[in-house]
C-alpha positions, 0 to 999 in steps of 0.5 A, spaced: 892 634 551 899 635 550 904 631 554 910 635 558 906 641 560 902 643 566 894 643 566 890 646 573 884 641 574 879 645 578 873 640 581 866 643 580 860 641 583 856 641 576 858 648 574 865 647 570 862 649 563 859 655 567 865 657 570 869 656 564 865 660 560 865 666 565 873 666 566 874 666 558 869 672 558 874 676 563 881 674 561 884 676 555 887 671 550 883 666 553 879 660 549 874 654 550 877 647 549 874 641 548 868 638 552 867 631 554 860 629 556 858 623 560 856 616 557 851 614 562 856 607 563 859 609 570 859 617 570 852 619 571 846 620 566 848 620 558 850 627 555 852 631 561 858 635 561 864 631 565 870 636 563 871 642 559 878 645 557 879 652 557 885 657 557 886 663 560 892 668 558 896 662 556 895 657 562 891 651 561 885 649 565 881 643 566 874 644 569 871 637 572 864 636 574 866 631 580 860 633 585 860 635 592 866 631 595 871 637 594 870 644 595 875 650 594 878 653 599 884 659 600 889 654 601 890 655 593 889 661 589 891 664 583 895 671 582 893 676 577 899 681 576 896 687 573 899 693 570 895 698 573 889 700 577 884 699 571 886 692 570 886 691 578 879 694 578 877 690 572 879 683 575 876 685 582 869 687 579 868 681 574 871 676 579 866 678 585 860 679 581 854 675 581 856 672 588 863 673 589 866 675 596 871 680 597 877 678 602 882 683 604 889 685 601 887 684 594 884 677 595 877 675 593 873 668 592 869 668 586 862 665 585 864 658 584 869 659 590 875 659 587 880 664 590 884 669 587 889 675 588 889 681 584 896 684 585 897 691 582 904 692 579 909 696 584 906 692 590 912 688 592 916 694 591 912 698 596 911 693 601 918 690 601 922 697 601 929 696 604 927 702 608 923 699 614 919 705 615 916 706 608 915 698 607 911 698 614 907 704 612 905 701 605 904 694 609 899 697 614 895 701 608 894 694 605 892 691 611 886 696 611 884 694 604 880 689 600 881 691 593 888 694 593 889 701 591 896 702 588 895 710 588 893 710 596 899 705 597 904 709 594 901 715 598 902 711 605 909 709 602 911 716 601 908 718 608 903 723 605 
């Protein structure tokens, strides 16, 4: 790995390679990198995946099979900024498939327990509108949603 850059390390309980393959299948401009296997000396039976490198939309990750000691929670999430509703729908459905959990306001957990926020373009302008009445209408609408619907948020913002 190059020095000076950042890589996000995600701790999995034996599913790092599965997760990396899953994520690479979802995000455009993504790729798998090197896989480090255990030697059997100190880190489990020889030949099992210890780490897997992968890149999603230019962001570098390292999946580590660290065991059951640590698990993911909502205190850390990845925000996906989407151009339109089709992109929101793509990420939402792909990340919740196979056992993911929907939350509210565009948040979800995938089948590995990683938290994501799927954010449509224009959301911040609607809920952060300088007109407090419009902003509150959009925010109230957002609070009723799991997957965000930008058309519905715009209708609420406009008072329709």
